[in-house]
Backbone as CSV, one residue per row, in Angstrom:
resi,resn,N_x,N_y,N_z,CA_x,CA_y,CA_z,C_x,C_y,C_z
1,MET,-10.651,-36.097,12.772,-10.245,-36.327,11.380,-9.984,-34.993,10.688
2,VAL,-8.849,-34.920,10.001,-8.502,-33.691,9.282,-8.927,-33.831,7.831
3,THR,-9.783,-32.943,7.380,-10.269,-33.006,5.994,-9.314,-32.264,5.071
4,ASN,-9.442,-32.620,3.770,-8.647,-31.899,2.770,-8.970,-30.419,2.788
5,ALA,-10.282,-30.128,3.009,-10.696,-28.722,3.028,-9.997,-27.966,4.146
6,GLY,-9.861,-28.673,5.337,-9.199,-28.016,6.454,-7.739,-27.750,6.185
7,VAL,-7.074,-28.733,5.597,-5.658,-28.572,5.254,-5.474,-27.450,4.248
8,LEU,-6.317,-27.461,3.229,-6.220,-26.432,2.206,-6.525,-25.055,2.772
9,GLY,-7.471,-25.038,3.734,-7.806,-23.759,4.349,-6.614,-23.166,5.071
10,ARG,-5.916,-24.006,5.867,-4.742,-23.523,6.592,-3.627,-23.134,5.632
11,ALA,-3.477,-23.901,4.569,-2.441,-23.582,3.576,-2.736,-22.250,2.904
12,ALA,-4.029,-22.044,2.609,-4.414,-20.785,1.960,-4.133,-19.595,2.874
13,GLU,-4.405,-19.789,4.190,-4.133,-18.713,5.141,-2.644,-18.375,5.182
14,LYS,-1.815,-19.421,5.172,-0.367,-19.193,5.189,0.090,-18.461,3.938
15,GLN,-0.472,-18.845,2.787,-0.098,-18.196,1.537,-0.525,-16.731,1.546
16,ALA,-1.722,-16.482,2.079,-2.205,-15.095,2.134,-1.288,-14.258,3.013
17,ALA,-0.886,-14.815,4.158,0.017,-14.090,5.054,1.346,-13.812,4.380
18,ALA,1.855,-14.789,3.622,3.127,-14.614,2.918,3.013,-13.516,1.875
19,LYS,1.890,-13.481,1.168,1.703,-12.452,0.139,1.636,-11.063,0.752
20,ILE,0.932,-10.939,1.875,0.829,-9.641,2.534,2.200,-9.168,3.000
21,LYS,2.961,-10.092,3.610,4.294,-9.728,4.073,5.177,-9.287,2.916
22,ARG,5.085,-10.005,1.800,5.892,-9.673,0.633,5.480,-8.317,0.073
23,ALA,4.154,-8.079,0.004,3.671,-6.799,-0.519,4.134,-5.647,0.367
24,THR,4.099,-5.857,1.698,4.542,-4.825,2.623,6.020,-4.524,2.424
25,LEU,6.830,-5.540,2.262,8.260,-5.352,2.005,8.467,-4.580,0.713
26,HIS,7.762,-4.973,-0.324,7.899,-4.311,-1.624,7.564,-2.820,-1.505
27,ASP,6.435,-2.518,-0.865,6.019,-1.124,-0.731,7.021,-0.322,0.078
28,GLU,7.561,-0.935,1.123,8.521,-0.235,1.973,9.815,0.061,1.214
29,VAL,10.291,-0.906,0.439,11.519,-0.693,-0.332,11.298,0.401,-1.375
30,VAL,10.160,0.348,-2.066,9.843,1.380,-3.064,9.812,2.750,-2.398
31,SER,9.139,2.850,-1.255,8.998,4.135,-0.565,10.350,4.686,-0.118
32,ARG,11.180,3.847,0.477,12.470,4.311,0.984,13.416,4.685,-0.148
33,LEU,13.392,3.914,-1.219,14.263,4.220,-2.349,13.788,5.494,-3.054
34,ARG,12.479,5.652,-3.165,11.943,6.870,-3.779,12.353,8.104,-2.980
35,SER,12.287,8.010,-1.656,12.693,9.132,-0.800,14.161,9.482,-0.998
36,MET,14.999,8.482,-1.177,16.426,8.731,-1.389,16.660,9.520,-2.666
37,VAL,15.838,9.263,-3.678,15.962,9.989,-4.940,15.386,11.400,-4.799
38,LEU,14.168,11.511,-4.256,13.501,12.799,-4.149,14.270,13.770,-3.269
39,GLU,14.870,13.261,-2.205,15.572,14.129,-1.267,17.037,14.341,-1.630
40,GLY,17.468,13.784,-2.761,18.812,14.045,-3.257,19.906,13.201,-2.656
41,GLU,19.553,12.208,-1.826,20.584,11.302,-1.319,21.220,10.529,-2.472
42,LEU,20.410,10.244,-3.479,20.904,9.679,-4.731,20.683,10.760,-5.792
43,PRO,21.710,11.525,-6.142,21.546,12.664,-7.052,21.366,12.237,-8.503
44,PRO,20.854,13.155,-9.352,20.680,12.838,-10.776,21.973,12.338,-11.410
45,GLY,21.864,11.246,-12.162,23.009,10.675,-12.842,23.782,9.657,-12.032
46,ALA,23.510,9.576,-10.717,24.256,8.661,-9.858,23.868,7.218,-10.154
47,LYS,24.868,6.350,-10.182,24.602,4.925,-10.340,24.017,4.378,-9.037
48,ILE,23.048,3.479,-9.155,22.433,2.894,-7.970,23.387,1.850,-7.387
49,PRO,23.888,2.062,-6.168,24.802,1.091,-5.552,24.000,-0.058,-4.931
50,GLU,23.658,-1.030,-5.745,22.728,-2.075,-5.314,23.224,-2.824,-4.080
51,GLN,24.489,-3.180,-4.060,25.010,-3.955,-2.930,24.914,-3.176,-1.632
52,GLN,25.280,-1.890,-1.676,25.242,-1.080,-0.462,23.807,-0.849,0.010
53,ILE,22.890,-0.639,-0.948,21.499,-0.408,-0.562,20.885,-1.672,0.021
54,CYS,21.199,-2.807,-0.558,20.704,-4.074,-0.001,21.177,-4.252,1.439
55,ALA,22.432,-3.902,1.692,22.965,-4.010,3.048,22.286,-3.006,3.974
56,LEU,22.058,-1.795,3.479,21.410,-0.754,4.272,19.989,-1.148,4.657
57,PHE,19.244,-1.701,3.697,17.848,-2.085,3.933,17.706,-3.482,4.542
58,GLY,18.770,-4.268,4.485,18.697,-5.639,4.979,17.844,-6.537,4.100
59,ILE,18.008,-6.396,2.772,17.203,-7.165,1.827,18.113,-7.809,0.790
60,SER,17.521,-8.716,-0.009,18.247,-9.311,-1.122,18.078,-8.412,-2.343
61,ARG,18.744,-8.777,-3.429,18.654,-7.946,-4.626,17.310,-8.059,-5.341
62,THR,16.579,-9.150,-5.116,15.308,-9.321,-5.824,14.302,-8.222,-5.489
63,PRO,13.992,-7.955,-4.204,13.047,-6.865,-3.919,13.579,-5.494,-4.327
64,LEU,14.896,-5.323,-4.283,15.455,-4.046,-4.720,15.221,-3.845,-6.207
65,ARG,15.464,-4.863,-7.005,15.291,-4.732,-8.442,13.826,-4.582,-8.824
66,GLU,12.926,-5.198,-8.050,11.496,-4.983,-8.283,11.140,-3.521,-8.008
67,ALA,11.717,-2.946,-6.950,11.472,-1.544,-6.619,12.031,-0.621,-7.700
68,LEU,13.190,-0.966,-8.225,13.792,-0.149,-9.287,12.896,-0.099,-10.519
69,LYS,12.210,-1.199,-10.817,11.290,-1.215,-11.955,10.135,-0.239,-11.738
70,VAL,9.642,-0.172,-10.502,8.556,0.760,-10.187,9.029,2.197,-10.375
71,LEU,10.211,2.509,-9.840,10.731,3.877,-9.950,11.083,4.222,-11.401
72,ALA,11.444,3.229,-12.177,11.696,3.472,-13.604,10.397,3.861,-14.302
73,SER,9.291,3.223,-13.914,7.998,3.559,-14.512,7.555,4.970,-14.129
74,GLU,8.079,5.482,-13.005,7.767,6.834,-12.549,8.721,7.871,-13.142
75,GLY,9.694,7.418,-13.900,10.650,8.336,-14.517,11.777,8.767,-13.603
76,LEU,11.914,8.127,-12.438,12.953,8.518,-11.490,14.258,7.753,-11.689
77,ILE,14.166,6.555,-12.248,15.324,5.681,-12.416,15.421,5.254,-13.877
78,GLU,16.641,5.122,-14.365,16.881,4.570,-15.704,17.477,3.173,-15.549
79,LEU,16.840,2.196,-16.172,17.349,0.827,-16.172,18.241,0.664,-17.397
80,ARG,19.513,0.375,-17.165,20.478,0.290,-18.263,20.986,-1.140,-18.372
81,PRO,20.585,-1.862,-19.409,20.992,-3.268,-19.558,22.509,-3.435,-19.469
82,ASN,22.918,-4.367,-18.638,24.329,-4.723,-18.453,25.178,-3.612,-17.843
83,ARG,24.554,-2.531,-17.434,25.317,-1.431,-16.829,24.728,-0.985,-15.495
84,GLY,23.757,-1.710,-14.996,23.125,-1.325,-13.746,22.093,-0.231,-13.945
85,SER,21.640,0.338,-12.853,20.620,1.385,-12.878,21.215,2.701,-12.401
86,ALA,20.591,3.796,-12.843,21.067,5.116,-12.431,19.872,6.038,-12.225
87,VAL,20.070,7.058,-11.389,19.034,8.067,-11.192,18.897,8.868,-12.480
88,ALA,17.665,9.046,-12.928,17.427,9.761,-14.184,17.847,11.223,-14.059
89,MET,18.400,11.756,-15.124,18.738,13.166,-15.173,17.462,13.986,-15.342
90,VAL,17.509,15.236,-14.914,16.365,16.133,-15.080,16.459,16.777,-16.454
91,ASP,15.412,16.625,-17.247,15.339,17.210,-18.588,14.478,18.466,-18.510
92,PRO,15.068,19.677,-18.637,14.280,20.906,-18.519,13.112,20.979,-19.503
93,ALA,13.330,20.536,-20.742,12.259,20.603,-21.736,11.100,19.690,-21.343
94,GLU,11.429,18.491,-20.856,10.377,17.566,-20.429,9.660,18.106,-19.202
95,THR,10.413,18.711,-18.277,9.806,19.260,-17.073,8.816,20.367,-17.424
96,ALA,9.194,21.240,-18.365,8.288,22.312,-18.803,7.020,21.733,-19.413
97,ALA,7.179,20.686,-20.220,6.013,20.051,-20.848,5.107,19.416,-19.795
98,LEU,5.704,18.784,-18.786,4.926,18.168,-17.723,4.113,19.209,-16.962
99,PHE,4.723,20.377,-16.695,4.000,21.416,-15.974,2.846,21.978,-16.805
100,GLU,3.004,22.038,-18.105,1.903,22.503,-18.945,0.696,21.579,-18.808
101,VAL,0.960,20.275,-18.842,-0.135,19.299,-18.732,-0.708,19.302,-17.314
102,LYS,0.168,19.356,-16.308,-0.294,19.375,-14.923,-1.198,20.580,-14.671
103,GLY,-0.827,21.724,-15.220,-1.646,22.922,-15.051,-3.029,22.756,-15.659
104,ALA,-3.080,22.153,-16.837,-4.368,21.928,-17.493,-5.233,20.960,-16.685
105,LEU,-4.603,19.940,-16.091,-5.350,18.977,-15.278,-5.908,19.641,-14.020
106,GLU,-5.130,20.519,-13.390,-5.623,21.203,-12.195,-6.746,22.171,-12.545
107,GLU,-6.660,22.818,-13.702,-7.765,23.684,-14.143,-9.056,22.886,-14.255
108,LEU,-8.976,21.738,-14.905,-10.156,20.892,-15.067,-10.686,20.453,-13.706
109,ALA,-9.782,20.059,-12.819,-10.201,19.654,-11.478,-10.916,20.786,-10.760
110,GLY,-10.412,22.018,-10.925,-11.039,23.168,-10.284,-12.473,23.375,-10.736
111,ARG,-12.721,23.161,-12.003,-14.087,23.316,-12.519,-15.009,22.217,-12.003
112,LEU,-14.480,21.012,-11.901,-15.312,19.878,-11.496,-15.564,19.839,-9.994
113,VAL,-14.546,20.139,-9.202,-14.641,19.904,-7.770,-15.695,20.789,-7.110
114,CYS,-15.861,22.011,-7.604,-16.812,22.923,-6.956,-18.244,22.408,-7.012
115,ALA,-18.565,21.645,-8.021,-19.915,21.103,-8.152,-20.095,19.794,-7.395
116,ARG,-19.007,19.218,-6.891,-19.075,17.865,-6.350,-18.603,17.734,-4.912
117,ILE,-17.930,18.727,-4.386,-17.349,18.627,-3.051,-18.406,18.927,-1.986
118,SER,-18.278,18.292,-0.827,-19.197,18.521,0.287,-18.601,19.557,1.241
119,ASP,-19.437,20.095,2.122,-18.952,21.039,3.125,-17.900,20.381,4.023
120,GLU,-18.128,19.115,4.364,-17.176,18.400,5.217,-15.821,18.249,4.524
121,GLU,-15.831,18.036,3.228,-14.582,17.876,2.485,-13.852,19.209,2.330
122,ILE,-14.619,20.299,2.217,-13.985,21.620,2.218,-13.298,21.852,3.557
123,ALA,-13.967,21.461,4.631,-13.376,21.597,5.964,-12.097,20.771,6.082
124,GLU,-12.086,19.612,5.453,-10.885,18.769,5.454,-9.716,19.494,4.792
125,LEU,-9.960,20.138,3.651,-8.904,20.878,2.963,-8.488,22.107,3.761
126,GLU,-9.439,22.744,4.431,-9.098,23.886,5.277,-8.179,23.463,6.423
127,ALA,-8.462,22.315,7.013,-7.610,21.813,8.097,-6.209,21.496,7.590
128,LEU,-6.124,20.944,6.399,-4.821,20.639,5.810,-4.058,21.924,5.516
129,HIS,-4.771,22.943,5.036,-4.126,24.233,4.786,-3.640,24.856,6.093
130,ALA,-4.439,24.749,7.164,-4.019,25.288,8.459,-2.728,24.628,8.927
131,ARG,-2.606,23.327,8.673,-1.370,22.624,9.006,-0.213,23.197,8.189
132,MET,-0.442,23.481,6.915,0.599,24.054,6.059,1.035,25.420,6.562
133,VAL,0.066,26.222,7.017,0.400,27.548,7.547,1.315,27.423,8.755
134,GLU,1.018,26.482,9.649,1.865,26.266,10.820,3.258,25.792,10.410
135,GLN,3.331,24.924,9.423,4.632,24.430,8.951,5.424,25.553,8.296
136,HIS,4.727,26.463,7.632,5.384,27.624,7.026,5.941,28.542,8.110
137,ARG,5.150,28.781,9.154,5.612,29.633,10.258,6.831,29.033,10.946
138,ALA,6.837,27.699,11.058,7.959,27.007,11.696,9.129,26.802,10.740
139,GLU,8.951,27.203,9.479,9.955,27.024,8.427,10.374,25.563,8.295
140,ASN,9.398,24.688,8.436,9.629,23.247,8.260,9.318,22.916,6.803
141,ARG,10.328,23.065,5.958,10.127,22.941,4.519,9.729,21.521,4.108
142,ALA,10.362,20.521,4.684,10.066,19.142,4.296,8.619,18.786,4.614
143,ALA,8.158,19.153,5.827,6.783,18.853,6.207,5.798,19.646,5.351
144,TYR,6.124,20.911,5.080,5.256,21.734,4.233,5.145,21.132,2.838
145,PHE,6.261,20.696,2.308,6.270,20.099,0.973,5.334,18.899,0.922
146,GLU,5.412,18.047,1.933,4.565,16.856,1.970,3.089,17.236,2.067
147,SER,2.767,18.199,2.932,1.376,18.624,3.084,0.857,19.295,1.821
148,ASN,1.721,20.050,1.168,1.333,20.720,-0.074,0.970,19.707,-1.153
149,GLN,1.769,18.649,-1.262,1.464,17.607,-2.240,0.127,16.946,-1.922
150,LEU,-0.106,16.686,-0.646,-1.353,16.048,-0.223,-2.547,16.953,-0.518
151,PHE,-2.399,18.259,-0.272,-3.483,19.218,-0.524,-3.913,19.180,-1.979
152,HIS,-2.949,19.291,-2.891,-3.280,19.323,-4.317,-3.826,17.980,-4.798
153,ARG,-3.225,16.897,-4.323,-3.697,15.572,-4.734,-5.130,15.334,-4.242
154,ARG,-5.400,15.739,-2.996,-6.735,15.542,-2.440,-7.765,16.395,-3.171
155,LEU,-7.396,17.629,-3.519,-8.331,18.486,-4.239,-8.715,17.858,-5.579
156,VAL,-7.727,17.328,-6.290,-8.005,16.676,-7.569,-8.857,15.427,-7.351
157,GLU,-8.546,14.672,-6.313,-9.306,13.454,-6.008,-10.777,13.769,-5.758
158,LEU,-11.040,14.923,-5.121,-12.412,15.307,-4.798,-13.198,15.803,-6.010
159,SER,-12.544,15.872,-7.161,-13.284,16.131,-8.403,-14.130,14.925,-8.775
160,ARG,-13.803,13.794,-8.142,-14.534,12.536,-8.334,-14.518,12.077,-9.793
161,ASN,-13.373,12.289,-10.403,-13.144,11.776,-11.750,-11.914,10.882,-11.664
162,PRO,-12.100,9.560,-11.593,-10.957,8.665,-11.370,-9.921,8.700,-12.489
163,VAL,-10.347,8.960,-13.712,-9.386,9.045,-14.818,-8.506,10.279,-14.644
164,LEU,-9.121,11.383,-14.282,-8.367,12.610,-14.026,-7.386,12.409,-12.876
165,SER,-7.844,11.793,-11.795,-6.983,11.585,-10.631,-5.783,10.704,-10.971
166,ALA,-6.028,9.624,-11.696,-4.935,8.712,-12.053,-3.928,9.401,-12.969
167,THR,-4.417,10.177,-13.917,-3.526,10.899,-14.837,-2.709,11.930,-14.081
168,TYR,-3.362,12.651,-13.185,-2.683,13.679,-12.391,-1.591,13.063,-11.518
169,ASP,-1.894,11.943,-10.874,-0.898,11.291,-10.024,0.340,10.901,-10.815
170,GLY,0.124,10.425,-12.037,1.256,10.038,-12.869,2.163,11.213,-13.191
171,PHE,1.575,12.356,-13.513,2.388,13.534,-13.816,3.033,14.100,-12.561
172,SER,2.298,14.103,-11.457,2.833,14.675,-10.224,4.068,13.932,-9.747
173,THR,4.045,12.610,-9.853,5.194,11.824,-9.415,6.437,12.181,-10.207
174,ARG,6.277,12.409,-11.483,7.430,12.723,-12.333,7.991,14.114,-12.040
175,ILE,7.177,14.987,-11.451,7.619,16.346,-11.147,8.170,16.460,-9.727
176,LEU,7.834,15.482,-8.879,8.182,15.581,-7.464,9.647,15.895,-7.220
177,ARG,10.526,15.223,-7.948,11.957,15.361,-7.655,12.432,16.791,-7.836
178,VAL,12.060,17.425,-8.950,12.532,18.796,-9.168,11.841,19.767,-8.231
179,ARG,10.610,19.480,-7.825,9.929,20.349,-6.877,10.633,20.297,-5.533
180,TYR,11.055,19.119,-5.113,11.740,18.981,-3.836,13.127,19.619,-3.899
181,ALA,13.780,19.454,-5.031,15.153,19.940,-5.156,15.228,21.457,-5.211
182,ALA,14.173,22.107,-5.722,14.190,23.565,-5.872,13.912,24.215,-4.517
183,ASN,14.929,24.753,-3.886,14.758,25.372,-2.575,13.867,26.599,-2.690
184,TYR,12.975,26.754,-1.709,12.092,27.914,-1.709,12.890,29.199,-1.512
185,ASN,12.633,30.171,-2.352,12.940,31.548,-2.026,11.857,31.968,-1.031
186,HIS,12.240,32.562,0.091,11.255,32.765,1.158,10.102,33.660,0.718
187,ASP,10.389,34.674,-0.104,9.309,35.542,-0.584,8.293,34.748,-1.391
188,ARG,8.802,33.858,-2.236,7.902,33.043,-3.046,7.124,32.062,-2.174
189,TRP,7.762,31.577,-1.133,7.068,30.678,-0.217,5.885,31.410,0.423
190,ASP,6.124,32.684,0.842,5.038,33.490,1.403,3.909,33.660,0.378
191,GLU,4.287,33.937,-0.854,3.285,34.110,-1.912,2.478,32.825,-2.121
192,SER,3.157,31.704,-2.071,2.495,30.421,-2.295,1.430,30.158,-1.237
193,VAL,1.747,30.467,0.022,0.770,30.293,1.098,-0.439,31.194,0.855
194,ALA,-0.189,32.443,0.442,-1.287,33.366,0.151,-2.139,32.862,-1.015
195,GLU,-1.503,32.260,-2.002,-2.255,31.714,-3.148,-3.166,30.576,-2.707
196,HIS,-2.708,29.776,-1.740,-3.567,28.710,-1.226,-4.780,29.281,-0.501
197,GLU,-4.619,30.429,0.173,-5.759,31.090,0.798,-6.798,31.472,-0.263
198,GLU,-6.327,31.999,-1.391,-7.234,32.398,-2.471,-7.907,31.188,-3.112
199,ILE,-7.163,30.101,-3.223,-7.730,28.859,-3.769,-8.874,28.380,-2.883
200,LEU,-8.658,28.406,-1.555,-9.699,27.977,-0.627,-10.901,28.921,-0.664
201,ALA,-10.651,30.219,-0.829,-11.765,31.179,-0.894,-12.662,30.887,-2.092
202,ALA,-12.041,30.597,-3.238,-12.825,30.262,-4.430,-13.580,28.951,-4.224
203,LEU,-12.958,28.021,-3.533,-13.599,26.735,-3.278,-14.806,26.909,-2.355
204,ARG,-14.668,27.752,-1.321,-15.794,27.988,-0.410,-16.980,28.587,-1.157
205,ARG,-16.688,29.462,-2.115,-17.772,30.063,-2.910,-18.306,29.098,-3.965
206,ARG,-17.589,27.981,-4.141,-17.894,27.012,-5.194,-17.933,27.696,-6.575
207,ASP,-16.942,28.565,-6.772,-16.780,29.275,-8.051,-15.759,28.502,-8.882
208,GLY,-16.250,27.590,-9.713,-15.375,26.704,-10.463,-14.444,27.418,-11.419
209,GLU,-14.941,28.454,-12.087,-14.095,29.161,-13.051,-12.988,29.933,-12.347
210,ASP,-13.321,30.580,-11.227,-12.292,31.314,-10.485,-11.280,30.358,-9.883
211,LEU,-11.753,29.237,-9.351,-10.830,28.247,-8.793,-9.904,27.713,-9.874
212,ALA,-10.440,27.456,-11.062,-9.608,26.965,-12.167,-8.517,27.977,-12.505
213,ARG,-8.879,29.264,-12.548,-7.896,30.311,-12.857,-6.819,30.385,-11.786
214,LYS,-7.244,30.313,-10.526,-6.274,30.444,-9.438,-5.323,29.238,-9.387
215,LEU,-5.849,28.054,-9.646,-4.985,26.864,-9.691,-4.002,26.952,-10.858
216,ALA,-4.474,27.435,-12.004,-3.595,27.560,-13.172,-2.477,28.565,-12.907
217,GLU,-2.824,29.689,-12.268,-1.817,30.710,-11.980,-0.813,30.207,-10.943
218,HIS,-1.306,29.546,-9.923,-0.421,28.972,-8.898,0.539,27.964,-9.529
219,ASN,0.022,27.120,-10.398,0.852,26.127,-11.075,1.878,26.803,-11.986
220,ARG,1.457,27.869,-12.673,2.366,28.577,-13.583,3.538,29.190,-12.816
221,LEU,3.245,29.846,-11.708,4.302,30.481,-10.926,5.259,29.459,-10.328
222,THR,4.706,28.356,-9.848,5.561,27.292,-9.321,6.435,26.716,-10.425
223,GLY,5.839,26.479,-11.590,6.595,25.943,-12.718,7.702,26.873,-13.163
224,GLU,7.418,28.176,-13.220,8.442,29.142,-13.630,9.618,29.142,-12.652
225,ALA,9.301,29.071,-11.363,10.367,29.062,-10.363,11.227,27.810,-10.477
226,ILE,10.573,26.674,-10.658,11.315,25.426,-10.767,12.130,25.385,-12.048
227,MET,11.576,25.891,-13.133,12.328,25.919,-14.384,13.539,26.835,-14.266
228,GLY,13.403,27.917,-13.485,14.560,28.766,-13.235,15.644,28.010,-12.490
229,HIS,15.221,27.160,-11.545,16.179,26.342,-10.785,16.822,25.290,-11.672
230,VAL,16.003,24.596,-12.444,16.519,23.521,-13.304,17.432,24.075,-14.387
231,GLY,17.053,25.256,-14.892,17.834,25.845,-15.975,18.993,26.679,-15.503
232,GLY,19.130,26.768,-14.177,20.262,27.530,-13.632,19.972,29.001,-13.492
233,GLY,18.686,29.388,-13.610,18.325,30.783,-13.481,17.904,31.116,-12.088
234,SER,16.860,31.956,-11.992,16.363,32.381,-10.693,15.835,31.206,-9.907
235,ASP,15.941,31.301,-8.570,15.391,30.249,-7.730,14.045,30.642,-7.154
236,ARG,13.424,31.626,-7.747,12.136,32.100,-7.250,11.095,31.027,-7.408
237,ARG,10.373,30.773,-6.331,9.373,29.707,-6.375,8.094,30.128,-5.708
């Protein structure tokens, strides 16, 4: 005899599987579309070719439009009623303001993390930095960029302040595109790797004030280089 509970149980399992599959599709579309924007395949100001992207991804317009809403919330896409969607233009003034706030958040993280991080977690960041050094030696800019983002995000996360981490992630996402677009001047790239060595040294000593200063200076130099790129000036980074 099949009970109602048994039928409902199987139905619930099917619904759960459908939701997981849908969530996976949504995340994948968001990730792939975000990469197209960050890596310049869809340049600033470009209209989103919905039909072509749907064909490329093998999806309908519904998951694409859901993904566009996510990227709009991240500041990467502009939703224009009755005119389709377009990649957001880079606003130099807004970018400068974002870097000011991001720098302040990293300073705060530097002060907090030294009192809260474990030896094992320091080792984790050291291993990530070692990977970055190898990527720098191999001149693998894309891989280095990804590892660099992970290093900074993880350091902030280890401050163990969820409000700080969530706020930082929001600002970092909005800056990602211009950071990726600004090609490294090789001298500045060398300097950046050296600055990460100093950041780790302060972290090993658990010197929160020194770590805060070094993170602020690293952020300032990166911001100046990117603003030079966005504003058409120097490409020093």
